[in-house]
C-alpha positions as CSV (number, residue, x, y, z in Angstrom):
1,X,124.0,43.0,132.2
2,X,123.9,46.4,130.6
3,X,121.2,49.0,130.7
4,X,119.9,51.6,128.2
5,X,117.7,54.4,129.7
6,X,115.3,56.0,127.3
7,X,113.7,59.4,128.1
8,X,111.4,61.1,125.6
9,X,111.1,64.8,126.1
10,X,109.5,67.9,124.5
11,X,109.8,71.5,125.6
12,X,110.7,70.6,129.1
13,X,114.4,71.5,129.6
14,X,114.0,72.2,133.3
15,X,112.4,68.8,133.9
16,X,114.9,66.8,131.9
17,X,117.7,68.7,133.8
18,X,116.4,67.5,137.1
19,X,115.9,64.0,135.8
20,X,119.5,63.8,134.6
21,X,120.7,65.1,138.0
22,X,119.0,62.2,139.6
23,X,120.5,59.8,137.1
24,X,124.0,61.2,138.0
25,X,123.5,59.9,141.5
26,X,122.7,56.3,140.5
27,X,124.7,53.7,142.4
28,X,124.8,51.6,139.2
29,X,125.7,53.4,136.0
30,X,123.8,52.7,132.7
31,X,125.5,51.8,129.4
32,X,123.7,54.7,127.8
33,X,121.1,57.4,128.4
34,X,119.1,58.2,125.3
35,X,117.2,61.5,125.5
36,X,114.7,61.6,122.6
37,X,113.9,65.3,121.9
38,X,110.5,65.1,120.2
39,X,109.5,67.7,117.6
40,X,112.3,70.0,118.8
41,X,111.3,73.3,120.2
42,X,114.3,73.8,122.5
43,X,118.0,73.2,122.1
44,X,119.0,70.4,124.4
45,X,122.6,70.3,123.2
46,X,124.0,72.1,126.3
47,X,123.0,69.1,128.3
48,X,125.9,67.2,126.8
49,X,128.4,69.5,128.4
50,X,126.5,69.9,131.6
51,X,126.2,66.1,132.1
52,X,129.5,65.1,130.6
53,X,129.8,62.5,133.4
54,X,126.9,60.6,132.0
55,X,126.9,58.3,128.8
56,X,124.3,60.7,127.3
57,X,123.1,60.7,123.7
58,X,120.7,63.2,122.3
59,X,118.4,62.1,119.5
60,X,116.0,64.2,117.5
61,X,112.6,62.6,116.5
62,X,111.0,65.2,114.2
63,X,107.6,63.4,114.1
64,X,105.5,64.6,116.9
65,X,104.2,62.0,119.4
66,X,105.2,60.2,122.5
67,X,104.9,56.8,120.8
68,X,107.2,57.9,118.0
69,X,109.7,59.1,120.5
70,X,109.6,55.9,122.5
71,X,109.8,53.8,119.4
72,X,112.9,55.7,118.4
73,X,114.4,54.8,121.7
74,X,113.5,51.1,121.2
75,X,115.2,51.3,117.8
76,X,118.4,52.9,119.1
77,X,118.9,51.2,122.5
78,X,121.8,48.8,122.7
79,X,121.7,47.6,126.3
80,X,120.6,44.2,127.5
81,X,117.8,45.9,129.4
82,X,115.9,48.9,128.0
83,X,114.5,51.1,130.8
84,X,111.9,53.8,130.1
85,X,111.7,56.9,132.3
86,X,109.7,60.1,131.8
87,X,111.4,63.5,131.9
88,X,109.3,64.7,134.8
89,X,110.5,61.9,137.0
90,X,113.5,61.6,139.4
91,X,114.6,58.1,140.1
92,X,115.9,57.0,143.5
93,X,119.6,56.5,143.8
94,X,119.1,52.7,143.9
95,X,116.7,52.6,140.9
96,X,118.9,50.9,138.4
97,X,120.5,48.6,141.0
98,X,117.1,47.3,142.0
99,X,116.2,46.6,138.3
100,X,119.4,44.6,137.9
101,X,118.7,42.7,141.1
102,X,115.2,41.8,139.9
103,X,116.5,40.3,136.7
104,X,119.3,38.4,138.4
105,X,117.0,36.9,141.0
106,X,114.3,36.2,138.4
107,X,116.0,35.3,135.1
108,X,112.7,34.2,133.5
109,X,111.1,37.7,133.9
110,X,110.8,39.8,130.7
111,X,109.4,43.0,132.1
112,X,109.8,44.9,135.5
113,X,107.2,47.5,136.3
114,X,108.4,50.1,138.8
115,X,106.6,52.4,141.3
116,X,105.8,56.1,140.7
117,X,105.5,58.2,143.9
118,X,104.2,61.8,143.7
119,X,106.5,64.6,144.9
120,X,103.4,66.6,146.1
121,X,101.9,65.6,149.4
122,X,98.7,67.7,149.1
123,X,95.3,66.3,150.0
124,X,94.4,66.4,146.3
125,X,97.4,64.4,145.2
126,X,96.9,61.9,148.0
127,X,93.3,61.3,146.8
128,X,94.5,61.1,143.2
129,X,97.2,58.5,144.1
130,X,94.8,56.5,146.3
131,X,92.2,56.1,143.5
132,X,95.0,55.1,141.1
133,X,96.5,52.5,143.4
134,X,93.1,51.1,144.7
135,X,91.0,51.1,141.6
136,X,93.6,50.6,138.9
137,X,96.9,49.1,140.0
138,X,95.5,46.7,142.7
139,X,93.2,45.1,140.2
140,X,96.0,44.2,137.9
141,X,98.8,43.2,140.2
142,X,99.0,40.3,142.8
143,X,99.8,42.1,146.0
144,X,101.9,39.3,147.6
145,X,103.9,38.0,144.6
146,X,104.0,41.1,142.4
147,X,102.9,39.1,139.4
148,X,101.2,41.3,136.8
149,X,98.1,39.5,135.5
150,X,96.9,42.4,133.4
151,X,99.3,44.1,131.0
152,X,97.3,47.4,131.3
153,X,99.1,48.0,134.6
154,X,102.2,49.1,132.7
155,X,103.2,52.8,133.1
156,X,105.8,54.0,130.7
157,X,107.3,56.5,133.1
158,X,109.0,53.6,134.9
159,X,109.5,50.2,133.4
160,X,112.2,47.9,132.1
161,X,112.1,45.2,129.4
162,X,114.7,42.8,128.0
163,X,115.9,43.8,124.6
164,X,116.0,40.1,123.6
165,X,112.3,40.0,124.0
166,X,111.9,43.2,122.0
167,X,114.0,41.7,119.2
168,X,111.9,38.5,119.1
169,X,108.5,40.3,119.2
170,X,109.2,43.4,117.1
171,X,107.0,45.2,119.6
172,X,106.2,49.0,119.2
173,X,104.1,51.7,120.8
174,X,100.9,52.4,118.9
175,X,100.8,55.9,117.4
176,X,97.0,56.0,117.4
177,X,97.1,57.3,121.0
178,X,99.4,60.2,120.4
179,X,96.4,62.5,119.6
180,X,95.3,62.0,123.2
181,X,98.7,61.9,124.9
182,X,97.6,58.9,127.0
183,X,97.2,55.1,127.0
184,X,100.0,54.2,124.6
185,X,101.7,52.6,127.5
186,X,98.5,50.7,128.6
187,X,98.2,49.4,125.0
188,X,101.9,48.4,125.1
189,X,101.3,46.4,128.2
190,X,98.3,44.7,126.7
191,X,100.5,43.8,123.7
192,X,103.1,42.3,126.0
193,X,100.4,40.3,127.8
194,X,99.1,38.9,124.5
195,X,102.6,37.8,123.6
196,X,103.0,35.9,126.8
197,X,105.5,38.3,128.4
198,X,106.3,37.5,132.1
199,X,105.8,40.7,134.0
200,X,106.3,41.6,137.7
201,X,105.6,44.8,139.7
202,X,108.5,45.8,141.9
203,X,107.7,48.8,144.2
204,X,111.3,49.1,145.3
205,X,112.1,50.2,141.7
206,X,110.9,53.7,142.5
207,X,110.8,57.1,140.9
208,X,109.4,60.5,142.1
209,X,106.9,62.0,139.7
210,X,105.9,65.7,139.5
211,X,102.1,65.6,138.7
212,X,100.1,68.8,138.3
213,X,98.5,69.9,141.5
214,X,95.6,71.7,139.8
215,X,92.1,70.1,140.1
216,X,91.0,71.5,136.8
217,X,94.1,70.1,135.0
218,X,93.7,66.7,136.7
219,X,90.0,66.5,135.6
220,X,91.0,67.5,132.1
221,X,93.7,64.9,132.1
222,X,91.2,62.2,133.3
223,X,88.7,63.2,130.6
224,X,91.3,62.9,127.8
225,X,92.6,59.7,129.3
226,X,89.1,58.3,129.2
227,X,88.8,59.0,125.5
228,X,92.1,57.2,125.0
229,X,90.9,54.2,127.0
230,X,87.7,54.0,124.9
231,X,90.0,53.7,121.8
232,X,91.9,50.9,123.6
233,X,88.7,49.1,124.5
234,X,87.6,49.2,120.8
235,X,91.0,47.8,119.7
236,X,90.9,45.0,122.2
237,X,87.3,44.1,121.2
238,X,88.3,44.0,117.5
239,X,91.3,41.7,118.2
240,X,89.2,39.3,120.3
241,X,86.5,39.2,117.7
242,X,88.9,37.9,115.0
């Protein structure tokens, strides 16, 4: 069982460097790591020399948008399992090993959703994390079995999917959400659910995420995310009315 790690990135050389450092410490090595530099503003080429110990490939996606960058990763990945990771995340050393274990123990599973833990331990971040887990994640995942009963639980900063399922479904991220910068992953999860994908949440598949610690920025993020979710609700309503 081979793994392709896909990491979209734009103008965040410092973040992607820390991310790749964490990938260097994995107990299980991936077949390839695809860094998709989106609408290039920085030269990521030095990363190839700095991380020569990794099976690193740099790809340039000139069209701006996270969906386009992720779709390029879907197109280029060659591993049995395609794993998505954001450039501001640092995976635990057992991250890939836990993903492989999940698929070996549950061969009928198509998608594994991992956990995102915030690096900041401030009161603001604890409150932000609590509302996400209590009012979003808990309503979409069965707490005892880990079964995902609502595809909207998918977070693109940490999930894995069988490439065989992707080849059968021809699934892609919807570029409509790129103007907001949010909810393309929620939409992707909803598409997976509609196609009958078997999904499970595995908290042991963990990454550390660096969220902003500014109240103003978090409120602005929530507002923009709300606009994207409105678009998603309209799309779902349209599909169900057909």
